C-alpha positions as CSV (number, residue, x, y, z in Angstrom):
1,X,-27.8,12.3,-26.7
2,X,-30.9,11.4,-24.7
3,X,-31.5,11.4,-20.9
4,X,-32.8,7.9,-20.4
5,X,-33.1,7.5,-16.6
6,X,-33.1,9.5,-13.4
7,X,-33.2,7.7,-10.1
8,X,-32.8,8.6,-6.4
9,X,-29.5,6.9,-5.4
10,X,-28.2,8.2,-2.1
11,X,-29.5,10.0,1.0
12,X,-27.1,12.9,0.6
13,X,-24.8,14.5,-2.0
14,X,-23.3,12.2,-4.6
15,X,-19.6,12.8,-4.9
16,X,-18.0,10.2,-7.2
17,X,-19.0,7.6,-9.8
18,X,-17.3,5.0,-11.9
19,X,-18.3,2.2,-14.3
20,X,-16.7,-1.3,-14.1
21,X,-14.4,-2.1,-16.9
22,X,-16.9,-4.4,-18.5
23,X,-19.6,-1.7,-18.4
24,X,-21.9,-4.0,-16.4
25,X,-22.1,-2.1,-13.2
26,X,-22.1,1.6,-12.0
27,X,-20.6,2.4,-8.6
28,X,-21.5,5.5,-6.7
29,X,-20.6,7.1,-3.4
30,X,-21.4,10.2,-1.4
31,X,-21.9,12.0,1.8
32,X,-24.2,9.3,3.3
33,X,-21.0,7.2,3.9
34,X,-22.2,4.4,1.6
35,X,-20.9,2.9,-1.7
36,X,-23.7,1.6,-3.9
37,X,-23.7,-0.7,-7.0
38,X,-26.2,-0.4,-9.9
39,X,-26.8,-2.8,-12.7
40,X,-26.8,-1.8,-16.4
41,X,-28.9,-1.2,-18.3
42,X,-31.9,-1.4,-15.9
43,X,-30.1,0.6,-13.1
44,X,-31.4,-1.6,-10.3
45,X,-29.7,-1.5,-7.0
46,X,-27.4,-4.5,-6.6
47,X,-26.0,-3.9,-3.1
48,X,-24.1,-1.5,-0.8
49,X,-20.7,-1.4,0.8
50,X,-21.0,0.0,4.3
51,X,-17.9,0.5,6.5
52,X,-16.9,4.2,6.4
53,X,-18.2,6.4,9.1
54,X,-18.1,9.7,7.1
55,X,-18.5,10.9,3.6
56,X,-17.0,8.6,0.8
57,X,-15.1,11.0,-1.5
58,X,-13.3,9.0,-4.1
59,X,-13.5,5.6,-5.9
60,X,-10.9,3.6,-7.9
61,X,-11.2,0.1,-9.3
62,X,-8.2,-2.1,-9.9
63,X,-7.4,-3.2,-13.5
64,X,-8.5,-6.8,-12.8
65,X,-11.8,-5.5,-11.4
66,X,-11.4,-7.4,-8.1
67,X,-10.5,-4.5,-5.7
68,X,-12.3,-1.3,-5.1
69,X,-10.5,1.5,-3.2
70,X,-12.4,4.2,-1.4
71,X,-11.2,7.4,0.3
72,X,-13.2,9.0,3.0
73,X,-13.6,12.0,5.4
74,X,-13.3,9.4,8.2
75,X,-9.5,9.7,7.4
76,X,-9.2,6.2,6.0
77,X,-8.7,4.4,2.7
78,X,-10.5,1.0,2.5
79,X,-9.8,-1.8,0.0
80,X,-12.8,-3.9,-0.7
81,X,-13.3,-7.1,-2.6
82,X,-15.3,-6.4,-5.7
83,X,-18.2,-7.0,-6.2
84,X,-18.4,-8.9,-2.9
85,X,-17.8,-6.0,-0.6
86,X,-15.6,-7.5,2.1
87,X,-13.0,-5.1,3.5
88,X,-9.5,-6.5,3.0
89,X,-7.6,-3.5,4.4
90,X,-8.2,-0.2,6.1
91,X,-5.3,2.1,5.6
92,X,-4.4,5.4,7.2
93,X,-1.5,7.7,6.6
94,X,-2.4,10.6,8.9
95,X,-5.6,11.7,10.7
96,X,-6.7,13.8,7.7
97,X,-9.6,13.8,5.3
98,X,-8.9,11.6,2.2
99,X,-10.1,13.3,-0.9
100,X,-8.6,11.3,-3.8
101,X,-7.6,7.7,-4.3
102,X,-6.2,6.0,-7.4
103,X,-5.0,2.5,-8.2
104,X,-2.1,2.3,-10.6
105,X,-2.5,0.9,-14.1
106,X,-0.4,-2.2,-13.2
107,X,-2.5,-2.9,-10.2
108,X,0.4,-2.9,-7.8
109,X,-0.1,0.4,-5.9
110,X,-2.8,2.7,-4.5
111,X,-2.2,6.4,-3.9
112,X,-4.3,8.7,-1.6
113,X,-4.3,12.5,-1.4
114,X,-5.4,14.1,1.8
115,X,-5.9,17.4,3.6
116,X,-2.6,18.6,5.0
117,X,-0.8,18.2,1.7
118,X,0.1,14.5,2.1
119,X,0.2,11.8,-0.6
120,X,0.6,8.2,0.5
121,X,1.3,5.1,-1.6
122,X,0.6,1.6,-0.5
123,X,0.7,-1.8,-2.1
124,X,-2.7,-3.5,-2.7
125,X,-1.7,-5.9,0.1
126,X,-1.7,-2.9,2.5
127,X,2.0,-2.2,2.9
128,X,3.1,1.4,2.8
129,X,5.5,2.2,0.0
130,X,6.1,5.9,0.6
131,X,4.5,9.0,2.1
132,X,5.1,12.3,0.4
133,X,4.7,15.8,1.9
134,X,3.5,17.1,-1.4
135,X,2.3,20.6,-0.3
136,X,1.6,22.8,2.7
137,X,-2.0,23.1,1.4
138,X,-4.7,20.5,1.1
139,X,-4.5,18.1,-1.8
140,X,-7.5,17.5,-4.1
141,X,-6.2,15.0,-6.7
142,X,-3.5,12.3,-7.3
143,X,-2.9,10.5,-10.5
144,X,-0.5,7.7,-11.5
145,X,1.2,7.9,-14.9
146,X,0.2,4.9,-17.0
147,X,3.6,3.3,-16.5
148,X,3.2,3.7,-12.7
149,X,6.6,5.3,-12.4
150,X,5.3,8.8,-11.6
151,X,2.7,10.3,-9.3
152,X,1.2,13.7,-10.0
153,X,-0.4,15.7,-7.2
154,X,-2.4,18.9,-7.0
155,X,-4.5,20.9,-4.6
156,X,-5.1,24.3,-3.2
157,X,-1.8,25.6,-4.6
158,X,-1.8,26.6,-8.3
159,X,1.0,24.2,-9.3
160,X,1.2,20.5,-10.1
161,X,4.0,18.4,-8.6
162,X,5.5,15.3,-10.1
163,X,7.1,12.5,-7.9
164,X,9.2,9.6,-8.9
165,X,8.0,6.1,-7.8
166,X,8.8,4.1,-5.7
167,X,11.2,6.6,-4.1
168,X,8.8,9.5,-3.8
169,X,11.5,12.0,-4.8
170,X,10.4,15.2,-6.5
171,X,11.1,15.3,-10.2
172,X,9.3,18.4,-11.5
173,X,6.6,21.1,-11.2
174,X,4.1,22.2,-13.8
175,X,3.2,25.9,-13.6
176,X,0.4,27.6,-15.6
177,X,-2.7,27.7,-13.6
178,X,-3.8,30.9,-11.7
179,X,-5.8,29.1,-9.1
180,X,-6.1,25.8,-7.2
181,X,-6.0,22.7,-9.3
182,X,-8.9,20.3,-8.5
183,X,-8.5,17.4,-11.0
184,X,-5.8,15.5,-12.9
185,X,-6.2,13.0,-15.7
186,X,-3.5,11.2,-17.8
187,X,-4.5,10.5,-21.5
188,X,-2.8,9.4,-24.7
189,X,-0.9,6.6,-22.9
190,X,0.6,9.1,-20.5
191,X,2.0,11.5,-23.1
192,X,-0.6,14.1,-21.9
193,X,-1.7,15.2,-18.5
194,X,-4.9,17.2,-18.3
195,X,-5.5,19.5,-15.3
196,X,-8.6,21.4,-14.3
197,X,-8.5,24.4,-11.9
198,X,-11.2,25.9,-9.8
199,X,-11.8,28.7,-12.3
200,X,-12.6,26.1,-15.0
201,X,-9.5,26.2,-17.1
202,X,-8.2,22.9,-18.5
203,X,-4.6,22.7,-19.4
204,X,-3.2,19.9,-21.6
205,X,0.5,19.3,-20.7
206,X,3.1,17.6,-22.9
207,X,4.6,15.1,-20.6
208,X,7.7,14.7,-22.8
209,X,8.9,18.2,-22.2
210,X,6.5,19.2,-19.4
211,X,5.3,22.2,-21.4
212,X,1.7,23.4,-22.0
213,X,0.3,22.1,-25.3
214,X,-3.0,24.0,-25.2
215,X,-5.8,25.0,-22.9
216,X,-9.6,25.1,-22.8
217,X,-11.6,27.7,-20.9
218,X,-15.4,27.2,-21.2
219,X,-15.9,30.6,-19.6
220,X,-18.7,29.3,-17.3
221,X,-18.6,29.6,-13.5
222,X,-18.9,26.7,-11.1
223,X,-16.9,24.0,-12.9
224,X,-16.3,21.1,-10.6
225,X,-15.1,18.0,-12.5
226,X,-14.3,16.4,-15.8
227,X,-14.3,13.0,-17.4
228,X,-12.8,11.5,-20.6
229,X,-14.6,8.9,-22.7
230,X,-12.7,5.6,-22.9
231,X,-11.5,6.4,-26.5
232,X,-10.4,9.8,-25.2
233,X,-12.2,11.7,-28.0
234,X,-14.8,13.3,-25.8
235,X,-14.6,15.4,-22.6
236,X,-17.5,15.9,-20.2
237,X,-17.2,18.9,-17.9
238,X,-19.7,19.5,-15.0
239,X,-20.7,23.0,-13.9
240,X,-23.7,24.7,-12.3
241,X,-26.8,23.2,-13.7
242,X,-25.3,21.7,-16.9
243,X,-22.7,19.2,-18.2
244,X,-20.9,20.4,-21.3
245,X,-19.6,17.8,-23.9
246,X,-16.5,18.8,-25.8
247,X,-14.5,17.3,-28.6
248,X,-11.0,16.4,-27.4
249,X,-9.8,16.5,-30.9
250,X,-10.5,20.2,-31.7
251,X,-11.8,21.4,-28.4
252,X,-15.1,22.4,-29.8
253,X,-18.4,22.4,-27.8
254,X,-20.6,19.5,-28.9
255,X,-23.6,19.6,-26.5
256,X,-24.9,21.0,-23.2
257,X,-26.9,18.6,-21.0
258,X,-29.2,20.3,-18.5
259,X,-29.3,19.1,-14.9
260,X,-31.9,20.5,-12.6
261,X,-29.5,21.2,-9.7
262,X,-26.5,23.4,-9.4
263,X,-24.0,21.2,-7.8
264,X,-22.8,18.3,-10.0
265,X,-19.9,16.4,-8.5
266,X,-19.5,13.0,-10.2
267,X,-19.5,12.2,-13.9
268,X,-18.3,9.1,-15.7
269,X,-18.4,7.5,-19.1
270,X,-19.0,3.8,-19.5
271,X,-16.1,2.1,-21.1
272,X,-18.3,0.8,-23.9
273,X,-19.1,4.4,-24.9
274,X,-22.9,3.9,-24.4
275,X,-23.6,5.8,-21.2
276,X,-22.7,9.0,-19.4
277,X,-23.6,9.0,-15.7
278,X,-24.0,12.2,-13.7
279,X,-24.3,12.4,-9.9
280,X,-25.5,15.5,-8.1
281,X,-26.3,17.2,-4.9
282,X,-30.0,16.4,-5.2
283,X,-29.1,12.7,-4.4
284,X,-30.0,11.6,-7.9
285,X,-28.1,9.9,-10.7
286,X,-28.9,10.9,-14.2
287,X,-28.1,8.6,-17.1
288,X,-27.6,9.9,-20.6
289,X,-27.5,7.5,-23.6
290,X,-24.8,8.6,-26.0
């Protein structure tokens, strides 16, 4: 792996990154309230989406690549035309910070997790489907199962809760973490859910029987986020000053990528497997060629 490019991207902390499905564009957001688009492979600034009045905390792109969802500390979710940047809908469930947004794999629904323990689901046309009181604590992550029939939520509690859609009825709880769960990712066509807690433990859950399959604990403090490569063979985990690369097959450490700042919030693999993008508190994006 080789670090190929470092560029100043935002005027404050970078929080989230994603690549478009065709690997032609990188999208970034952060505490400067702006969403920015970058071309590949020259990393030129293509434009900005401006409309939020506080930090933009989460990004999700619809399967057809035509709608971008953003969640913000201004307590709203916005649905933008992509790549044009027109705001189609501004959604609000409660007056609480929105920390996580996800569009379902079938492109029908968007879910948002907020402070106050609420998860809300809307259609992409802006109609509310269901609002769920998922926890008494702040939520940090929501994730649709690939068949869009279940929503997983997690946050400052140490458990993961599962909800049936479209009813929003509870259907199960996953227990195994000892601290708050900050990230959820479905892999293997939904047969596995991967959760990351604030102490840095990853648990792989068998979603057939809802039992723990195995776990990974890098044993390094300050772990903040994880990303899977498109082929699900590689995991990137961000921590203080480095990003670790692990094999998802045998959970072996493959590489450590140094980053000259402690706080690394956003990491994303390009779908074509060529690039790993890293966004950090120093306002820069670092691109590693894989």
